C-alpha positions as CSV (number, residue, x, y, z in Angstrom):
1,M,126.1,80.0,94.2
2,E,123.2,82.1,95.2
3,D,120.2,80.4,96.7
4,N,117.1,82.3,95.4
5,A,116.3,85.2,93.1
6,V,113.0,87.1,93.6
7,I,111.1,88.8,90.7
8,F,108.2,91.1,91.5
9,V,105.6,90.9,88.8
10,G,103.7,94.1,87.9
11,D,102.3,95.8,84.8
12,K,105.0,95.1,82.3
13,P,104.4,92.6,79.4
14,V,104.6,88.9,80.2
15,M,107.7,88.4,78.1
16,N,109.7,90.9,80.2
17,Y,109.2,88.5,83.2
18,V,110.0,85.4,81.1
19,L,113.3,87.0,80.1
20,A,114.0,88.0,83.7
21,V,113.4,84.4,84.9
22,M,115.7,83.0,82.2
23,T,118.3,85.6,83.0
24,Q,118.3,84.6,86.7
25,F,118.6,80.9,85.8
26,N,121.5,81.6,83.5
27,K,123.3,83.1,86.5
28,P,124.1,80.3,89.0
29,V,120.9,80.4,91.0
30,S,119.1,77.3,92.2
31,T,115.5,78.8,92.5
32,V,113.6,81.8,91.2
33,T,110.5,83.1,93.0
34,L,107.8,85.1,91.1
35,K,105.8,87.3,93.5
36,A,102.6,89.0,92.4
37,R,99.5,90.7,93.9
38,G,96.0,91.3,92.6
39,R,95.6,91.5,88.8
40,A,99.3,90.7,88.3
41,I,98.8,87.1,89.5
42,S,97.7,85.9,86.1
43,R,100.7,87.6,84.5
44,A,103.0,85.7,87.0
45,V,101.3,82.4,86.1
46,D,101.7,83.1,82.4
47,A,105.4,84.0,82.8
48,A,106.0,80.8,84.8
49,E,104.2,78.6,82.3
50,I,105.7,80.2,79.2
51,T,109.2,79.8,80.7
52,R,108.6,76.1,81.6
53,N,106.9,75.0,78.4
54,R,108.6,77.0,75.7
55,F,112.1,78.1,76.7
56,M,113.5,76.1,79.6
57,L,112.0,72.6,79.7
58,N,114.1,71.6,82.7
59,I,112.3,74.0,85.1
60,I,109.7,72.7,87.5
61,V,107.2,74.5,89.8
62,K,108.5,73.5,93.2
63,N,105.9,75.4,95.4
64,I,103.0,77.8,95.1
65,T,102.0,80.0,98.0
66,I,98.8,82.0,98.0
67,G,97.6,84.5,100.6
68,T,95.9,87.8,101.3
69,E,97.7,91.1,102.1
70,S,96.0,94.0,103.8
71,I,97.0,97.3,102.1
72,P,96.0,100.7,103.5
73,S,94.1,102.8,101.0
74,E,93.9,106.6,100.6
75,D,90.8,107.0,102.6
76,G,92.2,105.3,105.7
77,K,90.5,101.9,105.2
78,T,92.4,98.7,104.6
79,V,91.9,96.8,101.3
80,N,92.5,93.0,101.1
81,V,94.5,92.0,98.0
82,S,95.3,88.5,96.9
83,S,99.0,87.5,96.6
84,M,100.8,84.6,95.1
85,E,104.4,83.3,95.1
86,I,105.6,80.8,92.5
87,L,108.8,79.0,93.3
88,L,110.6,77.7,90.2
89,A,113.6,75.4,90.3
90,K,115.8,73.5,87.9
91,S,114.9,69.8,87.8
């Protein structure tokens, strides 16, 4: 049994990530981590909540980690971008 699956949340529709979470839990994994940066954070939260409340009622949010990542931009400066990880587990 695998320990953890990681899903990187980007620009796709929310339901794509909901389906990805459900697919990972249907494999024998114990936890799924949704990782997102910047504007995708709200999409990751939506995906976690839709999965928990509508499709898989036995899923709990085990941990949420927030932080800031420094990303180099084209002009040589670094830009700070917010990041979030949502750890989902079966209850």
